[in-house]
C-alpha positions in Angstrom: 100.9 98.9 155.4 98.5 96.8 153.5 96.3 99.8 152.7 99.3 101.7 151.3 100.3 98.8 149.1 96.7 98.5 147.8 96.6 102.2 147.0 100.0 102.0 145.1 98.8 98.9 143.1 95.5 100.7 142.3 97.4 103.8 141.0 99.7 101.5 139.0 96.8 99.7 137.4 95.0 102.9 136.5 98.2 104.4 134.9 98.7 101.2 133.0 95.2 101.2 131.6 95.4 104.8 130.6 98.7 104.0 128.8 97.0 101.1 127.1 94.1 103.3 125.9 96.6 105.8 124.6 98.5 103.1 122.6 95.2 101.8 121.2 94.1 105.3 120.0 97.6 106.0 118.6 97.5 102.8 116.5 94.0 103.7 115.3 94.8 107.3 114.4 98.5 106.9 113.5 99.1 110.0 115.5 100.9 110.7 118.8 98.2 113.1 119.9 96.7 110.9 122.6 100.0 109.9 124.0 101.1 113.5 124.2 98.0 114.3 126.2 98.6 111.4 128.5 102.2 112.4 128.9 101.2 115.9 130.0 98.7 114.4 132.5 101.3 112.0 134.0 103.8 114.8 134.3 101.3 117.1 136.0 100.4 114.3 138.5 104.1 113.6 139.2 104.8 117.2 139.9 101.9 117.6 142.4 102.6 114.2 144.0 106.3 115.1 144.4 105.5 117.5 147.3 104.5 114.6 149.5 107.1 112.2 150.9 105.7 108.7 151.8 107.0 105.4 153.2 107.0 102.6 150.7 106.8 99.0 151.9 107.9 96.6 149.1 108.2 93.7 151.4 112.0 93.8 151.4 112.2 93.6 155.2 111.0 90.0 155.1 113.8 88.8 152.9 116.2 86.6 155.0 119.6 88.3 155.7 119.1 91.0 153.0 116.2 92.6 154.8 118.0 93.0 158.1 121.1 94.3 156.3 119.1 96.9 154.4 117.6 98.1 157.7 121.0 98.2 159.3 122.6 100.4 156.6 119.6 102.7 156.6 118.1 101.9 153.2 114.9 100.6 154.9 112.4 101.8 155.5 112.1 103.4 152.0 111.1 107.1 151.9 110.4 108.8 148.6 108.2 111.5 147.0 104.9 110.0 146.0 105.6 111.2 142.4 107.9 108.2 142.0 104.7 106.1 141.4 103.8 108.2 138.3 107.2 109.2 136.9 108.2 105.8 135.5 105.1 106.0 133.3 106.2 109.3 131.8 109.3 107.4 130.5 107.1 104.6 129.4 105.1 107.0 127.3 108.3 108.4 125.8 109.3 104.9 124.8 105.9 104.2 123.3 106.2 107.4 121.2 109.8 106.7 120.3 109.0 103.1 119.2 106.5 104.3 116.6 107.4 107.9 115.7 111.1 108.2 116.6 113.3 110.4 118.8 112.4 113.7 117.0 108.8 113.4 117.9 109.7 112.6 121.5 111.8 115.7 121.8 108.8 117.8 120.5 106.5 116.1 123.0 108.9 116.9 125.9 109.0 120.6 125.0 105.3 120.8 124.7 104.9 119.1 128.1 107.4 121.4 129.8 105.9 124.6 128.3 102.4 123.4 129.4 103.7 122.8 133.0 105.2 126.3 133.1 102.0 127.9 131.9 99.9 125.8 134.4 102.1 127.0 137.3 101.9 130.6 136.3 98.1 130.5 135.9 97.7 128.7 139.2 99.8 131.3 141.0 97.7 134.1 139.4 94.4 132.3 140.3 95.5 131.8 143.9 96.3 135.4 144.2 92.7 136.5 143.6 90.6 137.1 146.8 88.2 134.2 147.4 84.5 134.6 148.3 84.6 132.2 151.2 86.9 129.2 151.4 89.5 129.1 148.7 89.4 125.7 146.9 92.8 126.4 145.4 94.6 126.4 148.8 95.5 122.7 148.6 97.3 123.4 145.3 100.5 124.7 146.9 103.4 125.6 144.5 106.7 124.8 146.2 109.2 126.8 144.2 112.2 124.5 144.9 110.3 121.3 144.0 108.7 122.9 141.0 112.0 124.2 139.5 113.9 121.0 140.4 111.2 118.9 138.7 111.4 121.0 135.5 115.2 120.7 135.4 115.4 117.0 136.1 112.5 116.3 133.8 114.1 118.1 130.8 117.4 116.4 131.3 116.2 112.9 132.1 113.4 112.7 129.6 115.7 113.8 126.7 118.3 111.4 127.9 115.8 108.6 127.9 114.7 109.4 124.3 118.4 109.5 123.2 119.6 106.3 125.0 116.5 104.4 123.9 117.2 105.2 120.3 120.9 104.5 120.7 120.2 101.1 122.2 117.8 100.2 119.5 120.3 101.2 116.8 123.1 99.2 118.5 120.9 96.1 118.7 120.1 96.4 115.0 123.7 96.6 114.0 124.8 93.6 116.2 122.2 90.9 116.5 118.9 92.1 115.2 116.6 91.0 112.3 113.3 92.8 111.7 111.0 89.9 112.5 112.5 89.3 116.0 111.7 92.6 117.7 110.0 90.8 120.6 113.4 89.3 121.6 115.0 92.6 122.2 112.3 95.1 123.0 112.8 94.6 126.7 116.4 95.5 126.5 115.9 99.0 125.2 112.9 99.5 127.4 114.4 98.4 130.7 117.9 99.7 130.3 116.8 103.1 129.0 114.3 103.5 131.9 116.8 102.3 134.6 119.4 104.9 133.4 117.0 107.7 133.0 115.1 107.1 136.3 118.5 107.0 138.1 119.6 110.3 136.4 116.3 112.0 137.4 116.6 111.0 141.0 120.2 112.1 141.3 119.3 115.5 139.9 115.9 116.1 141.4 116.4 115.1 145.1 119.5 117.3 145.9 118.0 120.2 143.9 114.5 120.1 145.5 115.4 119.4 149.1 119.0 120.7 149.6 120.5 123.0 146.9 117.5 125.2 146.0 116.1 125.4 149.6 119.6 126.5 150.8 119.5 129.3 148.3 116.0 130.3 149.4 117.1 130.2 153.0 119.5 133.1 152.3 116.5 135.3 151.8 113.9 133.5 154.0 115.1 132.1 157.3 111.9 130.0 157.7 112.8 127.7 154.8 113.7 124.2 155.9 116.7 122.5 154.4 117.0 118.7 154.7 120.2 117.0 155.9 122.6 115.3 153.5 121.8 112.0 155.2 118.1 112.4 154.5 118.9 113.4 150.9 120.8 110.2 150.5 117.9 108.2 152.0 115.5 109.8 149.6 117.7 109.1 146.6 118.0 105.4 147.6 114.3 105.2 148.2 113.5 106.8 144.8 115.9 104.5 143.0 114.6 101.3 144.5 110.9 102.3 144.0 111.4 103.7 140.5 113.5 100.8 139.3 111.0 98.3 140.7 108.1 100.1 138.9 110.2 100.6 135.8 110.8 96.8 135.6 107.3 95.6 136.2 105.8 98.0 133.7 107.7 96.3 130.8 104.7 94.1 129.8 102.9 97.4 128.9 105.6 98.1 126.3 105.1 94.7 124.7 101.3 95.2 124.7 101.9 98.6 123.1 104.1 97.2 120.3 101.6 94.4 119.7 98.8 97.0 119.3 100.9 99.0 116.9 101.8 96.0 114.7 98.3 94.7 114.7 97.0 97.9 113.1 100.1 98.9 111.0 103.3 96.9 111.5 106.4 99.0 112.3 109.1 98.6 109.7 112.4 97.9 111.5 115.5 99.2 109.8 
């Protein structure tokens, strides 16, 4: 239990430091190039990690009354694809790009990332089809069609939604309560709420597609394909939501650090 928590914290710190480095270079170069590269990296990791389902211990069992209730209703223990550790950071990067370069640049970045993932999978499949001279080092890189296709669909919908809702929340705040020199008071609102909505949308789309709907279609042609039960799908969705929302909330300081880095080099003009 402790070992798993340490591993998750380590991954979280590494991803945060990589995001920080991307923000620093972006401010220095006034270009989203570095963040686009990091975005593709995070998406690739999330896709490969999604094939593994792990148990996440967030310490909720120890909370009086609530912990026992969560166990009783079947929410605990939390099971979710390991990709949930990485995926919130892809949304963080979209927010970082959106904050400085706007929604249009984010949309371009999303398409670049999706096309790169499709090309990567095609090339990986072709490379694995070649006969190996000895042990094949590409064997661990298994392409699960249902998970891959589901991740692409949920990615495209949720990431574009995140860019759209982030921009809409920012515009709404500007028209209601906002003045240009008080960005720090409201940055968390668009960052947190856009992530919560987008992460929830991703889980609701990805889990049923990857582990129920698409495998059911595959099973019509291949009887060996396993299809998860509806109860397990519900458990995975809840597990993903809890884990993603938890990580989405605690990565908010990275957004403030990003904005501080941006303004230190070239202040963003709020309109």
